[in-house]
N, C-alpha and C positions, 0 to 999 in steps of 0.2 A: 709640256709647255716650254718653249724655248724663247728667249728674249728676242731673237732675230725674227720671229714670226708674229711679233706684237707691233701694232702701229706705234710710230715714234712718239706721238702725243701721249699715248697710254704709257709707253716705256718711260717717258720723262717723269710722269707722276709716280710710277713704281719706284724709280730711282730716288725721287724726292723723299719718299717715306723710308727708303733704305734697303729695299728688297731686290734691287737689280742684280747684284752679285749672286744672291741666293738662287735665282732662277737659273743662272749659268751653271753653278756647281751642282744644282739639283739633278743635272743630266748624267752625272757620273754613276757608273754601275756600282752596285753594292755587293761585296763578298759575303754571302749569307753564312758560309762556314766560319768566317772570322767573327761575325756578329754572334753566332752561337757560342763560340769559344770564349768570347769576352763576357757574355751574359753568365756563363757558368762560373766565372771568376768574380762576379759582382757581389759585394757585401752591402745590403741595404742599411745595416746598422751604422756603417761608417761612410757610405756613399763612395766607396773605393773599389778598384779592381785589385785582387790579391794575386800576385805573381811570385814565382820562386825567388826572385831577386828583390821583392819589396812591393809597395803599394803605389797605385797611380789613380788619378781621377780626371774628370773633364772640368775645366775651369772657365770662368768668364773670359779670360784671355784667349783660350782656345776658340770660343764662340766668335769673338770679334776678329781674330786673325783669320779664321777659316771662312766666316760668313759675312764679315764687314757689317755686323749689326751693332747698333748702339747698346752699350752696357751701362749707361748712366741715363739720367733723365727721369721722366714721370713713371711711376710704377703702374703696372696693369693689374688691377685688383677688382674683386667683386663681380657679382652676377648682374645681369640686366633685368629690369622690370618692364622695359619697353615692349610694345606689341611687335611681334616679328613681321606680320603682314604690312603694317603701316610703315615700318622702317624700311622694309624691302622695296616698297613702292617709292619712297622718297630717295633712298640711296642707291638702288639698283634699277629703278625705272619699271619695275614689274613685281608682281606678287607670285611667289612660288605656290603651286597647288598643294593642297593638304598632304598628298602622298610624298611630297619632297620636304616636309617639315616634321621633325620629331622632337617635340618639346621646344627647346631653344637651339636645336641643331638644324642646319640646312644641308640637304644632300647635294654633294658636288655634281651629281648627274644633271641637275637642273641648271647649275651655273655653266657647265660645259656645253649643254645644249643651247643655251641662250646667249652666250658670249664668245662665240667662235671668231667672228670677224666684226670689226668696227664698221658701221655704215659709212658710206662715202660722204654723206651730208651731215655727219655727226657734229653737233655743237659742243661747247665746253661741258655742258651738263652730262651729255651722253658719254663723252670721253672720260669724265670722272667716274661715272657709273661702271664703265667697262674696266677701268683701272681697279676699282674696288672689287669687282668680280674676280679679276685675275689674282689679286692679292689674297682673296678668300680661298680661291682654289689652291694657291701656294701654301697657305696655312693648313688647310684640311688635308691636302694631298701629301705633304711631306714635313713642313716645319713643326706643326703641332697636331699631327694626325693621331687618331685613335688606331686601334689594331685593324679596323676595317678599311681605313684610309678612304672612306666613302662620304664623310660628312664633316662639317666645320661648325664651331660654336658661333651663335649669332652675336655674342658680345663683341667679337672682333670687328664686325661690320660697323657697329656704332662708333668704334674708335677711329674709323676711317672716314667719318663724316666731314672732317676738315683735314686736308692733306698736310698743311703746315703744322697743325697741332699733332698729327699722327707721327710726324718725323721726330717729335720730342719724347716719344714713349720709349721705355727701356725694353725694347723687343728682345734683345739678347738674353737678359736675365730670365724673361718669360720662357723663351725657347729652352734654355738650360734647365730651369726648374721643371718644366713639363717633361723633358727627356729623363731627368733623374727619377721622377716619379714613374715613368714608363719602365725604366730599368728595374726599379723596385718591384713592380708588378710582374715583370718578365721572369723573375726567379721563382715565381709560384709554379709548382709542378703541374697545376691545372691550366696554366697559361701556355698557349701554343704559338703566340706571335708577340711582337713588340711594336709599340707605337713610337712616335717622336721622330726626330730628324737623325736617322741612322748614320749619316755621313760624319757626324761628330765623332763616331768611333774610328 
Protein backbone atom coordinates (compact mmCIF):
# COMPACT_ATOMS: atom_id res chain seq x y z
CA UNK A 1 0.00 0.00 0.00
CA UNK A 2 1.59 3.24 -1.15
CA UNK A 3 0.27 6.71 -0.38
CA UNK A 4 0.27 7.69 -4.07
CA UNK A 5 -2.29 4.96 -4.86
CA UNK A 6 -4.80 6.19 -2.30
CA UNK A 7 -7.52 8.71 -3.11
CA UNK A 8 -6.61 12.24 -1.96
CA UNK A 9 -9.69 12.49 0.29
CA UNK A 10 -8.68 9.26 2.05
CA UNK A 11 -5.06 10.38 2.17
CA UNK A 12 -6.06 13.58 3.95
CA UNK A 13 -7.79 11.62 6.71
CA UNK A 14 -4.82 9.26 7.09
CA UNK A 15 -2.56 12.31 7.39
CA UNK A 16 -4.92 13.89 9.94
CA UNK A 17 -4.54 10.91 12.26
CA UNK A 18 -0.75 10.99 11.74
CA UNK A 19 -0.01 7.92 9.60
CA UNK A 20 0.81 9.50 6.23
CA UNK A 21 4.57 9.28 6.64
CA UNK A 22 4.39 5.71 7.95
CA UNK A 23 2.83 4.52 4.69
CA UNK A 24 5.74 6.01 2.74
CA UNK A 25 8.56 4.59 4.91
CA UNK A 26 6.74 1.26 5.11
CA UNK A 27 7.82 0.60 1.52
CA UNK A 28 11.52 0.41 2.46
CA UNK A 29 13.08 -3.06 2.10
CA UNK A 30 14.11 -4.78 5.32
CA UNK A 31 17.50 -6.44 5.76
CA UNK A 32 16.53 -9.76 7.39
CA UNK A 33 20.15 -10.63 8.24
CA UNK A 34 20.52 -7.37 10.17
CA UNK A 35 17.25 -8.05 12.02
CA UNK A 36 18.47 -11.52 13.01
CA UNK A 37 21.81 -10.15 14.21
CA UNK A 38 20.11 -7.50 16.34
CA UNK A 39 17.59 -9.93 17.85
CA UNK A 40 20.52 -12.15 18.93
CA UNK A 41 21.86 -9.18 20.91
CA UNK A 42 18.55 -8.23 22.53
CA UNK A 43 18.29 -8.54 26.32
CA UNK A 44 14.64 -8.64 27.50
CA UNK A 45 15.63 -7.93 31.11
CA UNK A 46 16.95 -4.46 30.24
CA UNK A 47 15.24 -3.86 26.88
CA UNK A 48 18.60 -3.11 25.32
CA UNK A 49 20.87 -4.46 22.61
CA UNK A 50 24.25 -5.60 23.95
CA UNK A 51 27.17 -4.71 21.68
CA UNK A 52 30.94 -5.01 22.24
CA UNK A 53 31.13 -1.23 22.72
CA UNK A 54 28.08 -0.90 25.02
CA UNK A 55 24.31 -0.99 25.06
CA UNK A 56 21.68 0.67 22.88
CA UNK A 57 17.90 0.69 22.66
CA UNK A 58 14.99 2.13 20.70
CA UNK A 59 13.46 5.26 22.22
CA UNK A 60 10.32 7.33 21.76
CA UNK A 61 12.52 9.94 20.10
CA UNK A 62 13.48 7.33 17.47
CA UNK A 63 9.81 6.62 16.85
CA UNK A 64 8.84 10.24 16.34
CA UNK A 65 11.91 11.08 14.23
CA UNK A 66 11.56 8.03 11.96
CA UNK A 67 7.78 7.71 11.76
CA UNK A 68 6.46 11.18 12.68
CA UNK A 69 4.03 9.58 15.14
CA UNK A 70 2.72 11.37 18.24
CA UNK A 71 4.56 10.40 21.41
CA UNK A 72 2.33 12.32 23.79
CA UNK A 73 -1.41 12.59 24.18
CA UNK A 74 -4.10 10.11 25.14
CA UNK A 75 -2.91 6.61 26.09
CA UNK A 76 -4.15 3.58 24.19
CA UNK A 77 -5.17 1.06 26.83
CA UNK A 78 -7.61 -1.73 27.51
CA UNK A 79 -9.49 -4.25 25.44
CA UNK A 80 -12.84 -3.65 23.77
CA UNK A 81 -16.12 -5.20 24.83
CA UNK A 82 -17.97 -3.91 21.75
CA UNK A 83 -19.45 -6.31 19.22
CA UNK A 84 -17.11 -6.75 16.24
CA UNK A 85 -19.86 -7.15 13.64
CA UNK A 86 -21.89 -4.14 14.79
CA UNK A 87 -18.83 -1.90 14.86
CA UNK A 88 -17.60 -3.16 11.47
CA UNK A 89 -20.96 -2.28 9.94
CA UNK A 90 -20.92 1.20 11.47
CA UNK A 91 -17.26 2.08 10.91
CA UNK A 92 -16.39 0.13 7.75
CA UNK A 93 -19.78 -0.12 6.06
CA UNK A 94 -19.84 -3.91 6.01
CA UNK A 95 -19.55 -6.99 8.18
CA UNK A 96 -16.66 -9.38 7.73
CA UNK A 97 -17.80 -13.02 7.36
CA UNK A 98 -17.07 -15.30 10.31
CA UNK A 99 -14.05 -16.83 8.57
CA UNK A 100 -12.37 -13.39 8.61
CA UNK A 101 -12.88 -12.83 12.34
CA UNK A 102 -10.93 -14.61 15.05
CA UNK A 103 -12.06 -13.45 18.48
CA UNK A 104 -11.26 -9.72 18.48
CA UNK A 105 -8.99 -9.96 15.44
CA UNK A 106 -9.97 -9.07 11.87
CA UNK A 107 -8.10 -10.72 9.01
CA UNK A 108 -6.40 -8.27 6.66
CA UNK A 109 -7.47 -10.36 3.66
CA UNK A 110 -11.04 -9.13 4.06
CA UNK A 111 -9.91 -5.50 4.30
CA UNK A 112 -7.69 -5.81 1.22
CA UNK A 113 -10.45 -7.47 -0.80
CA UNK A 114 -13.07 -4.85 0.08
CA UNK A 115 -11.11 -1.60 0.14
CA UNK A 116 -9.02 -1.60 -3.02
CA UNK A 117 -10.51 1.47 -4.69
CA UNK A 118 -12.72 4.25 -3.49
CA UNK A 119 -16.04 4.34 -5.43
CA UNK A 120 -16.37 7.32 -7.78
CA UNK A 121 -19.58 8.45 -6.06
CA UNK A 122 -18.21 8.05 -2.51
CA UNK A 123 -19.65 10.44 0.06
CA UNK A 124 -17.95 11.58 3.27
CA UNK A 125 -19.11 8.49 5.19
CA UNK A 126 -17.64 6.09 2.62
CA UNK A 127 -14.40 8.10 2.46
CA UNK A 128 -14.04 7.79 6.24
CA UNK A 129 -14.76 4.05 6.10
CA UNK A 130 -12.08 3.62 3.43
CA UNK A 131 -9.56 5.62 5.47
CA UNK A 132 -10.26 3.46 8.55
CA UNK A 133 -9.73 0.30 6.51
CA UNK A 134 -6.39 1.56 5.18
CA UNK A 135 -5.20 2.52 8.66
CA UNK A 136 -6.24 -0.90 9.96
CA UNK A 137 -4.26 -2.57 7.16
CA UNK A 138 -1.29 -0.40 8.05
CA UNK A 139 -1.50 -1.39 11.70
CA UNK A 140 -1.95 -5.12 11.10
CA UNK A 141 0.45 -5.29 8.17
CA UNK A 142 3.43 -3.51 9.67
CA UNK A 143 2.97 -1.08 12.59
CA UNK A 144 1.54 -3.47 15.17
CA UNK A 145 1.64 -6.76 13.34
CA UNK A 146 1.83 -10.17 14.92
CA UNK A 147 4.23 -12.70 13.42
CA UNK A 148 1.66 -13.76 10.81
CA UNK A 149 1.13 -10.16 9.59
CA UNK A 150 -2.32 -11.42 8.62
CA UNK A 151 -4.69 -9.80 11.12
CA UNK A 152 -5.28 -6.72 13.23
CA UNK A 153 -6.92 -6.17 16.61
CA UNK A 154 -10.45 -4.84 16.53
CA UNK A 155 -9.81 -2.28 19.32
CA UNK A 156 -7.88 -0.03 16.90
CA UNK A 157 -10.95 0.32 14.69
CA UNK A 158 -12.94 1.75 17.59
CA UNK A 159 -10.22 4.34 18.19
CA UNK A 160 -10.73 5.54 14.62
CA UNK A 161 -14.45 6.27 14.99
CA UNK A 162 -13.64 10.00 15.17
CA UNK A 163 -10.60 11.15 13.18
CA UNK A 164 -10.08 14.34 15.18
CA UNK A 165 -10.02 12.38 18.44
CA UNK A 166 -7.82 9.69 16.86
CA UNK A 167 -5.19 12.30 16.08
CA UNK A 168 -4.79 12.94 19.83
CA UNK A 169 -3.82 9.37 20.75
CA UNK A 170 -0.26 8.45 21.67
CA UNK A 171 0.29 6.12 18.69
CA UNK A 172 4.09 6.36 18.96
CA UNK A 173 4.31 4.92 22.47
CA UNK A 174 1.90 2.14 21.49
CA UNK A 175 3.99 1.17 18.47
CA UNK A 176 7.18 1.19 20.58
CA UNK A 177 5.76 -0.86 23.45
CA UNK A 178 4.30 -3.36 20.97
CA UNK A 179 7.68 -3.71 19.28
CA UNK A 180 9.64 -4.08 22.53
CA UNK A 181 7.28 -6.91 23.49
CA UNK A 182 7.80 -8.46 20.04
CA UNK A 183 11.58 -8.34 20.57
CA UNK A 184 11.20 -9.98 23.98
CA UNK A 185 9.25 -12.83 22.36
CA UNK A 186 11.67 -13.11 19.43
CA UNK A 187 14.58 -14.22 21.65
CA UNK A 188 12.65 -17.36 22.58
CA UNK A 189 14.40 -20.28 20.80
CA UNK A 190 10.98 -21.66 19.82
CA UNK A 191 10.05 -18.39 18.08
CA UNK A 192 10.91 -18.35 14.38
CA UNK A 193 9.67 -14.87 13.43
CA UNK A 194 9.21 -11.39 14.86
CA UNK A 195 6.25 -9.03 14.85
CA UNK A 196 6.07 -5.26 15.10
CA UNK A 197 7.47 -2.49 12.93
CA UNK A 198 10.89 -3.86 11.93
CA UNK A 199 12.04 -0.62 10.31
CA UNK A 200 12.57 0.79 13.79
CA UNK A 201 15.70 -1.37 13.86
